[in-house]
ZAMARGU-4260 file (C-alpha; in steps of 0.2 Angstrom, whole numbers, plus 5000, padded with zeros to 4 digits):
<rodrens>
0) 4964/5721/5134 | 4964/5712/5150 | 4957/5696/5141 | 4970/5697/5128 | 4984/5698/5141
5) 4975/5683/5150 | 4975/5673/5134 | 4992/5678/5129 | 4999/5673/5146 | 4991/5656/5146
10) 4991/5650/5129 | 4984/5633/5135 | 4968/5636/5145 | 4961/5622/5154 | 4943/5617/5158
15) 4949/5608/5173 | 4961/5611/5187 | 4979/5612/5180 | 4989/5597/5184 | 5007/5602/5189
20) 5014/5585/5189 | 5021/5582/5172 | 5021/5563/5174 | 5031/5550/5165 | 5029/5558/5148
25) 5037/5574/5153 | 5050/5582/5142 | 5064/5591/5151 | 5070/5608/5145 | 5082/5621/5150
30) 5074/5637/5156 | 5088/5648/5148 | 5083/5641/5131 | 5065/5647/5132 | 5070/5665/5126
35) 5078/5659/5110 | 5066/5645/5106 | 5049/5651/5113 | 5034/5651/5111 | 5029/5633/5108
40) 5016/5630/5096 | 5000/5624/5104 | 4989/5622/5089 | 4980/5605/5093 | 4963/5605/5102
45) 4969/5592/5114 | 4983/5593/5126 | 4986/5576/5136 | 4992/5576/5154 | 4994/5562/5165
50) 4976/5560/5168 | 4971/5561/5150 | 4960/5576/5154 | 4957/5586/5138 | 4962/5604/5139
55) 4956/5617/5127 | 4965/5630/5118 | 4955/5646/5115 | 4954/5653/5097 | 4961/5670/5103
60) 4976/5662/5112 | 4979/5651/5096 | 4979/5667/5086 | 4991/5676/5098 | 5003/5661/5097
65) 5003/5661/5078 | 5006/5680/5078 | 5021/5678/5089 | 5028/5665/5078 | 5026/5676/5063
70) 5035/5690/5072 | 5050/5679/5077 | 5053/5674/5059 | 5055/5692/5053 | 5073/5693/5059
75) 5087/5681/5061 | 5088/5671/5077 | 5103/5681/5083 | 5092/5697/5083 | 5082/5700/5099
80) 5072/5715/5093 | 5056/5705/5089 | 5057/5691/5102 | 5042/5688/5112 | 5042/5698/5128
85) 5041/5689/5145 | 5023/5694/5149 | 5015/5685/5134 | 5024/5669/5135 | 5019/5655/5148
90) 5031/5650/5162 | 5042/5635/5159 | 5030/5624/5169 | 5015/5629/5158 | 5024/5626/5141
95) 5020/5611/5130 | 5028/5603/5115 | 5016/5597/5101 | 5018/5579/5095 | 5014/5575/5077
100) 5004/5561/5084 | 4991/5573/5090 | 4995/5576/5108 | 5005/5589/5118 | 5017/5585/5132
105) 5022/5596/5146 | 5040/5603/5148 | 5048/5601/5165 | 5063/5613/5170 | 5079/5605/5175
110) 5094/5611/5184 | 5108/5620/5176 | 5120/5609/5167 | 5108/5595/5164 | 5110/5587/5147
115) 5127/5595/5144 | 5142/5586/5139 | 5157/5583/5151 | 5174/5589/5146 | 5179/5571/5141
120) 5165/5570/5129 | 5168/5587/5122 | 5186/5583/5119 | 5182/5566/5110 | 5168/5575/5100
125) 5180/5588/5093 | 5194/5575/5090 | 5181/5564/5080 | 5174/5579/5070 | 5191/5585/5065
130) 5197/5568/5059 | 5192/5565/5041 | 5198/5559/5024 | 5213/5571/5026 | 5221/5557/5036
135) 5223/5546/5021 | 5234/5560/5013 | 5245/5564/5028 | 5259/5551/5023 | 5259/5558/5005
140) 5261/5576/5012 | 5275/5571/5023 | 5283/5562/5008 | 5281/5579/4998 | 5289/5589/5012
145) 5302/5577/5018 | 5302/5568/5034 | 5310/5582/5045 | 5301/5596/5037 | 5285/5587/5037
150) 5285/5584/5056 | 5289/5602/5059 | 5275/5608/5048 | 5262/5597/5056 | 5267/5604/5073
155) 5267/5622/5068 | 5251/5621/5058 | 5243/5612/5073 | 5248/5627/5084 | 5243/5640/5071
160) 5226/5633/5068 | 5223/5631/5087 | 5227/5649/5090 | 5215/5654/5076 | 5202/5642/5083
165) 5204/5650/5100 | 5201/5667/5092 | 5185/5661/5084 | 5179/5654/5102 | 5183/5671/5110
170) 5175/5682/5096 | 5158/5682/5104 | 5165/5688/5120 | 5172/5703/5112 | 5155/5711/5110
175) 5151/5717/5128 | 5135/5727/5123 | 5126/5713/5114 | 5118/5696/5119 | 5128/5684/5109
180) 5124/5668/5118 | 5114/5661/5104 | 5126/5667/5090 | 5136/5656/5078 | 5151/5661/5069
185) 5142/5667/5053 | 5132/5679/5065 | 5149/5686/5071 | 5155/5688/5053 | 5139/5697/5049
190) 5141/5709/5064 | 5158/5715/5059 | 5157/5714/5040 | 5139/5715/5036 | 5131/5707/5021
195) 5149/5704/5013 | 5154/5694/5029 | 5138/5684/5027 | 5139/5679/5009 | 5158/5677/5009
200) 5156/5665/5024 | 5143/5656/5014 | 5154/5655/4999 | 5169/5647/5008 | 5158/5636/5018
205) 5151/5629/5002 | 5169/5627/4995 | 5173/5616/5010 | 5157/5606/5008 | 5158/5603/4990
210) 5177/5600/4991 | 5173/5586/5004 | 5159/5579/4993 | 5171/5578/4978 | 5185/5569/4989
215) 5171/5557/4995 | 5166/5554/4977 | 5184/5550/4972 | 5187/5539/4987 | 5170/5529/4985
220) 5175/5526/4967 | 5192/5520/4972 | 5186/5509/4986 | 5172/5501/4975 | 5185/5498/4961
225) 5197/5489/4973 | 5183/5480/4982 | 5177/5473/4965 | 5195/5469/4960 | 5198/5459/4976
230) 5182/5449/4974 | 5188/5445/4956 | 5205/5440/4961 | 5199/5430/4975 | 5187/5420/4964
235) 5200/5417/4950 | 5214/5414/4963 | 5225/5429/4957 | 5238/5436/4968 | 5243/5453/4962
240) 5258/5463/4970 | 5262/5481/4967 | 5276/5486/4957 | 5291/5493/4967 | 5295/5511/4960
245) 5313/5516/4958 | 5320/5530/4969 | 5324/5547/4961 | 5339/5550/4973 | 5331/5565/4981
250) 5333/5569/5000 | 5319/5561/5010 | 5322/5572/5025 | 5320/5590/5018 | 5311/5595/5002
255) 5304/5612/4996 | 5287/5605/4992 | 5280/5607/5010 | 5266/5619/5004 | 5257/5604/4998
260) 5257/5598/5016 | 5251/5614/5023 | 5236/5614/5011 | 5231/5597/5016 | 5234/5601/5035
265) 5223/5617/5033 | 5208/5605/5030 | 5214/5592/5042 | 5214/5604/5056 | 5198/5613/5050
270) 5184/5614/5063 | 5183/5633/5064 | 5165/5635/5057 | 5157/5624/5069 | 5168/5625/5085
275) 5156/5637/5093 | 5142/5625/5091 | 5152/5610/5098 | 5158/5620/5114 | 5140/5627/5118
280) 5136/5610/5125 | 5151/5609/5136 | 5144/5608/5154 | 5158/5618/5161 | 5161/5633/5149
285) 5176/5639/5159 | 5185/5623/5152 | 5182/5627/5134 | 5199/5633/5130 | 5208/5619/5140
290) 5197/5606/5131 | 5200/5614/5114 | 5219/5613/5117 | 5218/5595/5122 | 5208/5590/5107
295) 5220/5598/5095 | 5235/5590/5104 | 5226/5573/5101 | 5223/5577/5083 | 5241/5582/5080
300) 5248/5567/5089 | 5236/5556/5078 | 5242/5564/5062 | 5260/5562/5068 | 5258/5544/5072
305) 5249/5539/5055 | 5262/5549/5045 | 5277/5542/5054 | 5270/5524/5054 | 5266/5524/5035
310) 5282/5534/5030 | 5293/5522/5040 | 5285/5507/5032 | 5294/5512/5015 | 5313/5510/5019
315) 5324/5517/5005 | 5332/5506/4999 | 5324/5494/4993 | 5308/5504/4992 | 5306/5522/4987
320) 5298/5535/4997 | 5291/5542/4981 | 5279/5527/4979 | 5268/5533/4994 | 5251/5537/4985
325) 5240/5552/4989 | 5228/5539/4997 | 5240/5527/5006 | 5228/5513/5005 | 5232/5512/4987
330) 5250/5506/4992 | 5242/5490/4997 | 5238/5477/4984 | 5220/5474/4980 | 5222/5456/4986
335) 5227/5461/5003 | 5213/5456/5015 | 5215/5469/5029 | 5215/5483/5016 | 5200/5476/5008
340) 5191/5476/5025 | 5197/5494/5028 | 5190/5499/5011 | 5173/5491/5014 | 5171/5500/5031
345) 5176/5517/5023 | 5165/5514/5008 | 5149/5512/5019 | 5154/5526/5030 | 5156/5538/5016
350) 5140/5532/5007 | 5131/5537/5023 | 5140/5554/5025 | 5139/5559/5007 | 5120/5563/5007
355) 5123/5573/5023 | 5136/5584/5015 | 5124/5587/5000 | 5110/5591/5012 | 5121/5604/5021
360) 5126/5612/5005 | 5109/5613/4998 | 5102/5620/5015 | 5115/5633/5016 | 5114/5639/4997
365) 5095/5638/4995 | 5092/5645/5013 | 5102/5661/5009 | 5096/5663/4991 | 5077/5659/4993
370) 5075/5660/5012 | 5068/5642/5011 | 5077/5625/5009 | 5063/5618/4999 | 5058/5633/4987
375) 5053/5621/4973 | 5057/5603/4967 | 5064/5611/4952 | 5077/5621/4961 | 5082/5606/4973
380) 5084/5595/4958 | 5095/5607/4948 | 5106/5610/4963 | 5108/5592/4967 | 5113/5589/4948
385) 5126/5603/4949 | 5134/5596/4965 | 5134/5578/4959 | 5140/5584/4941 | 5154/5593/4949
390) 5159/5578/4959 | 5159/5567/4943 | 5169/5579/4933 | 5182/5581/4946 | 5183/5563/4949
395) 5186/5559/4930 | 5198/5573/4926 | 5207/5576/4943 | 5206/5559/4952 | 5220/5564/4965
400) 5212/5567/4982 | 5228/5575/4988 | 5226/5590/4976 | 5208/5592/4979 | 5211/5592/4998
405) 5225/5605/4996 | 5214/5617/4985 | 5198/5616/4995 | 5208/5616/5012 | 5218/5631/5007
410) 5203/5640/5000 | 5191/5638/5014 | 5205/5640/5027 | 5209/5657/5020 | 5193/5664/5026
415) 5188/5654/5041 | 5206/5650/5048 | 5217/5665/5044 | 5207/5680/5038 | 5191/5681/5048
420) 5198/5677/5066 | 5212/5689/5064 | 5202/5703/5056 | 5189/5702/5069 | 5201/5702/5083
425) 5210/5717/5076 | 5194/5727/5073 | 5188/5723/5091 | 5204/5728/5099 | 5204/5744/5088
430) 5186/5748/5094 | 5191/5746/5112 | 5207/5756/5109 | 5218/5742/5115 | 5226/5738/5098
435) 5245/5738/5099 | 5258/5737/5085 | 5265/5719/5090 | 5247/5712/5090 | 5243/5721/5073
440) 5259/5714/5065 | 5257/5697/5071 | 5239/5695/5065 | 5242/5703/5048 | 5257/5691/5047
445) 5244/5677/5049 | 5233/5684/5036 | 5248/5684/5024 | 5252/5666/5028 | 5234/5661/5023
450) 5235/5671/5007 | 5252/5663/5002 | 5246/5646/5007 | 5232/5647/4994 | 5242/5655/4980
455) 5257/5643/4982 | 5245/5628/4979 | 5243/5633/4961 | 5262/5632/4958 | 5266/5615/4966
</rodrens>
């Protein structure tokens, strides 16, 4: 037994004196991550240090390492029940990372905060992640709601989604008896709602991903068509202009079709399913709430700027506000050079992001159903055909991106933005006997707003 403990404690046994200096090929690693990511596989028979002295790995130590890996995969990463105990895992300075090239390099501990993001980087990362294709439909949404109503709706939706996102960030801290440092939001949902929370979060996550893929497919088709039209007109010296639509004498300030804008904004402000991951890398965790608020303020100001700028570009008379398209780039003629350049850049950007969205959808679905993202080439092929087929069908029969963004935003927002954060907060307060009637009424009202936001999209 003593020999086993000795082999387990030092998975890489050296035939020579151990070299403490990691040298120039070191890989820096945070000690706090060892508990969630250990042990490190040391299967090769040669481990290279700075002196290129070959170090041997005993068969018994290799078997112990594989056994620990097997146990660690029997439960989810958030479950600490079968994690390797301290006495069988090497110290941080004794760990190695295996390279596919056939060598292993030593890890070196670094000070706390190393490799983390500053608050400025975190704010810009959230801002950049939240800004997506929805920005192309913001002017159209303001046209549907009316200018005054649209401005108010953007500000109110920004505040509401910010509060719900704040509740998502704080959801892990409501469980004082559990170690939730490595948890993601689906782990929180599974803790409170069991398998229903796990599968429902998967469903709504797939709705948002597939909805985004359909929007990307429609936009790529649109951009490719207009790019080809620009090239054709340029070669044949054709100068086309858009037809000026007549006004319908409706009030451009206040309209009662504002729920269409709320559906678009739900997806435009949607970052709730990955905000915990983004904020984990913040160097100063105490600034998470402040950085989140600043990022939401910047996103809100961006949407207001784009919406007001494009909406004000269509004076009535002589132009009608109703001629604002669901993709405001469609208001520019195909022969316009600047819009041609914008479409080219957006086309290439979406062509690179579209496969990533498909990969995320496949990983989530196949990983939950089969426990493996590559169960067989047949399953992967069938799923890819279904996703691509859904995009083609929607692009052919419903080519309006505003409607697709509305429905997908309202559907995924119902769960991740409105229901889950509010319910989790209510349940946690009830368990702590701190739930009051004002808090209960306020968060039930948020849930009702989410349900109404989804239902009303089918009647607009």
